[in-house]
C-alpha positions in Angstrom: 44.3 -19.6 39.3 43.6 -18.2 35.9 40.5 -16.1 35.4 39.3 -18.4 32.6 39.2 -21.3 34.9 37.4 -19.5 37.8 33.7 -20.3 38.3 31.8 -17.9 40.5 28.3 -18.9 41.7 25.8 -16.1 42.4 22.6 -16.7 44.6 19.6 -14.7 44.1 16.0 -15.7 45.0 13.2 -14.6 42.8 13.1 -12.0 39.9 11.5 -8.7 39.3 11.8 -7.0 35.8 12.2 -3.6 37.5 14.3 -4.8 40.5 17.5 -2.9 41.2 19.3 -5.9 42.5 18.3 -8.0 39.4 19.6 -5.4 37.1 22.7 -4.9 39.1 23.5 -8.7 39.2 23.0 -9.0 35.4 25.4 -6.2 34.7 27.9 -7.5 37.2 27.8 -10.9 35.8 28.2 -9.5 32.2 31.2 -7.6 33.3 32.9 -10.6 35.1 32.1 -12.8 32.2 33.9 -10.3 29.9 37.1 -10.9 32.0 37.2 -14.6 31.2 35.5 -16.0 34.3 32.5 -18.2 34.3 29.3 -17.3 36.2 26.5 -19.6 37.5 23.2 -18.5 39.0 21.4 -20.3 41.8 17.8 -19.0 41.7 14.1 -19.9 41.4 12.0 -20.6 38.3 11.0 -16.9 38.1 14.4 -15.9 36.7 14.2 -15.9 32.8 17.0 -17.5 30.7 17.4 -14.4 28.7 18.2 -12.3 31.8 21.4 -14.2 32.6 24.6 -13.8 30.7 26.2 -17.0 32.0 25.7 -20.6 30.6 24.3 -22.2 33.7 21.2 -21.5 35.9 20.5 -23.8 38.8 16.8 -23.6 39.5 15.5 -24.2 43.2 11.9 -25.1 43.7 11.0 -23.0 46.8 10.6 -19.2 46.8 10.4 -19.0 50.6 13.6 -17.7 52.3 14.2 -20.6 54.7 13.2 -23.4 52.2 15.3 -21.9 49.6 18.3 -21.8 51.9 17.9 -25.4 52.9 17.6 -26.5 49.3 20.7 -24.5 48.4 22.5 -26.4 51.1 21.5 -29.8 49.7 22.6 -28.8 46.2 26.0 -27.5 47.6 27.1 -24.8 45.1 30.7 -25.4 45.9 30.5 -28.7 43.8 30.6 -26.7 40.7 31.9 -23.2 41.8 35.1 -22.0 43.4 33.5 -19.2 45.1 29.9 -18.5 46.2 28.6 -15.0 46.3 25.1 -14.6 47.8 22.8 -11.7 47.4 20.4 -13.6 49.6 20.4 -14.6 53.3 21.2 -18.2 53.2 23.1 -20.5 55.7 26.6 -19.8 54.5 28.6 -18.3 51.6 32.1 -17.0 50.9 30.8 -13.5 50.2 27.4 -12.1 51.3 26.6 -8.9 49.2 24.3 -7.0 51.5 22.5 -5.3 48.7 19.2 -5.5 50.4 20.7 -4.0 53.5 20.2 -5.3 57.0 16.8 -6.7 57.7 16.8 -6.1 61.4 17.9 -2.4 60.9 15.1 -2.1 58.2 12.4 -3.4 60.6 13.6 -0.9 63.2 13.2 2.0 60.8 9.9 0.7 59.6 8.3 1.0 63.0 8.6 4.8 62.7 6.4 4.9 59.6 3.8 2.1 59.6 0.4 2.0 61.3 -0.1 0.0 64.5 -2.1 -2.7 62.7 0.8 -3.2 60.2 3.2 -3.6 63.2 1.0 -6.3 64.7 0.8 -8.2 61.4 4.6 -8.0 61.0 5.2 -9.5 64.4 3.3 -12.6 63.3 4.8 -12.7 59.8 6.7 -15.9 59.1 8.8 -14.4 56.3 10.4 -11.8 58.6 11.3 -14.4 61.3 12.8 -16.6 58.5 14.9 -13.8 57.2 16.1 -12.7 60.6 17.0 -16.3 61.5 19.2 -16.6 58.3 20.7 -13.1 58.8 21.7 -13.9 62.3 23.4 -17.1 60.9 25.2 -15.2 58.2 26.3 -12.2 60.1 26.0 -13.0 63.8 27.4 -16.4 63.6 29.8 -15.8 60.7 28.1 -18.0 58.1 29.6 -15.5 55.6 33.3 -15.4 55.4 33.2 -11.8 54.2 30.6 -9.2 53.4 30.4 -6.7 50.5 28.4 -3.5 51.6 27.3 -0.9 49.1 27.4 2.0 51.6 28.8 3.1 54.8 25.2 3.0 56.2 25.0 -0.7 55.6 28.5 -1.4 56.8 27.8 0.3 60.1 24.4 -1.5 60.6 26.1 -4.8 60.1 28.7 -4.0 62.8 26.2 -2.5 65.1 23.5 -5.1 64.8 25.7 -8.3 64.7 29.1 -7.4 65.9 30.5 -8.5 62.5 34.1 -7.6 62.3 34.5 -4.4 60.2 37.8 -5.6 58.8 35.9 -8.4 57.1 33.5 -6.0 55.3 34.5 -4.6 51.9 32.8 -1.3 50.9 32.1 -1.4 47.2 29.5 1.1 46.0 27.1 0.2 43.3 27.9 1.0 39.7 25.9 1.8 36.5 26.8 1.7 32.8 27.2 5.5 32.7 27.3 5.5 28.8 23.8 4.1 28.7 22.1 6.9 30.5 23.8 10.1 29.1 21.4 13.0 28.2 20.7 13.8 24.5 18.5 16.8 23.4 16.8 14.9 20.6 15.9 11.9 22.9 14.5 14.4 25.5 12.2 16.0 23.1 10.9 12.8 21.7 10.4 11.3 25.1 8.5 14.2 26.4 6.3 14.4 23.3 5.5 10.7 23.8 4.6 11.3 27.5 2.4 14.3 26.6 4.6 16.7 28.5 4.5 20.3 27.6 7.9 22.1 27.1 7.2 24.1 30.4 6.1 21.1 32.5 8.4 20.1 35.3 8.7 16.2 35.1 9.5 14.8 38.6 10.4 11.2 38.3 9.9 8.5 41.0 11.2 4.9 40.3 11.0 2.0 42.6 9.0 -1.0 43.7 7.7 -1.3 47.2 6.1 2.2 47.2 5.6 2.5 50.9 9.2 2.0 51.7 10.3 4.1 48.8 8.3 6.9 50.3 5.8 7.5 47.4 3.1 9.0 49.6 5.7 11.7 50.8 6.7 12.3 47.1 3.1 12.8 46.3 2.5 15.1 49.2 5.6 17.2 48.3 4.6 17.4 44.6 1.2 18.7 45.7 2.6 21.0 48.2 4.8 22.6 45.5 1.7 24.5 44.3 3.1 24.6 40.7 0.6 23.6 38.1 3.6 22.7 35.8 4.7 19.8 38.1 4.0 16.3 37.0 5.0 13.3 39.1 5.8 10.3 36.9 5.8 7.0 38.9 7.3 3.7 37.6 7.6 0.5 39.5 5.3 -2.0 41.3 2.7 -1.1 43.8 -1.0 -0.6 44.5 -2.2 2.6 42.5 -5.4 2.8 44.5 -3.5 3.7 47.6 -1.6 6.6 46.0 -4.1 8.6 44.0 -3.4 12.1 43.0 -4.1 14.4 39.9 -0.4 15.1 39.8 0.5 11.4 39.3 1.0 9.5 36.1 1.6 5.8 36.7 3.6 3.7 34.3 3.8 0.4 36.1 6.9 -1.8 35.9 9.2 -0.8 33.0 12.0 -2.8 31.5 13.8 0.3 30.2 13.8 3.4 32.4 15.9 5.4 30.0 13.0 7.0 28.1 11.5 8.3 31.4 14.9 9.5 32.5 15.2 11.4 29.2 12.0 13.2 29.8 12.6 13.9 33.5 13.8 17.2 35.0 14.1 16.0 38.7 14.5 12.6 40.3 12.7 12.2 43.7 13.1 9.2 46.0 12.1 10.0 49.6 12.9 6.5 50.8 12.9 5.5 54.5 15.3 2.7 53.8 17.4 2.0 50.8 20.9 0.5 51.0 22.1 2.2 47.8 19.6 3.2 45.2 20.6 2.2 41.7 17.8 4.3 40.4 19.4 7.4 41.8 22.7 6.5 40.3 21.0 6.1 36.9 19.4 9.6 37.3 22.7 11.1 38.1 24.3 9.4 35.0 21.4 11.1 33.0 22.4 14.5 34.3 19.3 14.8 36.5 19.5 16.3 40.1 18.5 13.7 42.8 16.4 14.5 45.8 16.5 11.7 48.4 16.9 11.1 52.1 19.8 10.4 54.5 18.3 6.8 54.8 19.6 6.0 51.2 23.1 4.9 51.0 23.4 6.7 47.7 23.1 10.0 49.7 26.7 9.5 50.7 28.0 10.4 47.3 25.5 13.3 46.7 26.7 16.8 47.5 23.8 18.9 48.7 22.7 21.5 46.1 25.4 20.3 43.7 24.2 16.8 42.6 20.8 17.1 44.2 19.3 17.6 47.7 19.4 15.5 50.9 16.5 15.4 53.4 17.0 13.9 56.8 13.7 12.1 57.0 11.3 10.8 54.4 8.3 12.2 56.3 9.8 15.8 56.0 7.4 16.9 53.3 8.3 20.6 53.8 11.9 19.7 53.2 11.1 17.7 50.1 9.0 20.6 48.8 11.8 23.1 49.4 14.1 20.9 47.4 11.6 20.5 44.6 11.2 24.2 44.4 15.0 24.7 44.4 15.4 22.4 41.5 12.4 23.6 39.7 14.7 26.5 38.4 15.8 25.4 35.0 19.1 27.3 35.1 20.0 25.5 38.3 19.4 22.1 36.7 21.5 23.1 33.6 24.4 24.3 35.8 24.3 21.1 37.7 24.2 18.7 34.7 28.0 18.8 34.1 28.8 18.2 37.7 26.3 15.3 37.7 27.8 13.7 34.6 31.3 14.0 35.7 30.5 12.5 39.2 28.6 9.6 37.8 31.7 8.5 35.9 33.4 7.8 39.1 30.8 5.1 39.7 30.8 3.4 36.3 30.0 -0.3 36.3 33.4 -1.1 35.0 34.9 0.2 38.2 32.5 -1.8 40.3 33.2 -4.9 38.4 36.9 -4.4 38.7 36.9 -3.8 42.5 34.5 -6.7 43.0 36.6 -9.1 41.0 39.8 -8.0 42.7 38.1 -8.5 46.1 37.0 -12.0 45.1 40.4 -13.0 43.6 42.4 -11.6 46.6 40.2 -13.7 48.9 40.6 -16.9 46.8 44.4 -16.3 46.6 44.5 -15.9 50.4 42.4 -19.1 50.9 44.6 -21.1 48.5 47.8 -20.0 50.2 46.4 -20.9 53.6 44.8 -24.3 52.8 46.8 -25.2 49.7 43.6 -25.9 47.8 40.4 -24.2 46.6 37.6 -24.4 49.1 34.9 -26.9 48.2 32.8 -28.6 50.8 
């Protein structure tokens, strides 16, 4: 089949302006459209028209996981698409891109960090039970023909939790448009002036929504333990500010363009206790900023310790995070690391991700056509 005739349907429930998955899907769709393919989006009313590069958006009514999956079945995306790639847990799809990781594994990790009352609330949370039901159908019962994992961590979790065959999992790491994030001295000076940062201030940037999971309380503790009055923790994303007060923190809320903050930053800090592969970390690397994160972040697999940043085993290791902040507070170390970071980031440019993803989809389609003699539509 010619690419200009290929229609790929993408499934994503909901929308957040600062969401990493949403930003990634937009970039991926732009890249795939540029190759001549058509892309369609199956989503809810929350997704704005301006945030989709394709011509067609199918809007489903329900934002709840199970109801959304049921409605998608009624619509039957194969009526208009040759392939269906879901970023959501639904009943079935050709490819499930596990960008949000494995919910069962996330819940298991979560028990190590949350208070007992929250654990009890989670047990009776309908949303978690619905997601697990759908995840079991996709992975445990092979509702997904194949899976795309963004990290070895996620691939191994899928195999271990659901006995999904490893040969049906494609490892394709996330990509970013590297040219959009490169450093520039003039941009840096202007950005720091706008943010009221003194030339000697050490700007530590934290970006992410879901601050508890992303480890903001550990980031604040580490910044405070640094005992360096020059340190400023800049926080962007969605969360409850009242739960994370500190004189070291400046909150920016959800931002549509993180580049001005990256231009002003010296260090990127994300002590997450579960992140399949943080796009925000990749963007920081593409901006030449050393990244401090945890082993529970799939992005840590491409970070060489003390070369591209620092890896701490657990989010709660505040002493380890503080040592890493102290190490990268040295301006000469940051300057020496910048070239290595910029060169390394080019290996994960979005164009490479799009190329690998499209090849994976086309190879699957060619195999399905040769086996059945026709394109799958049910």
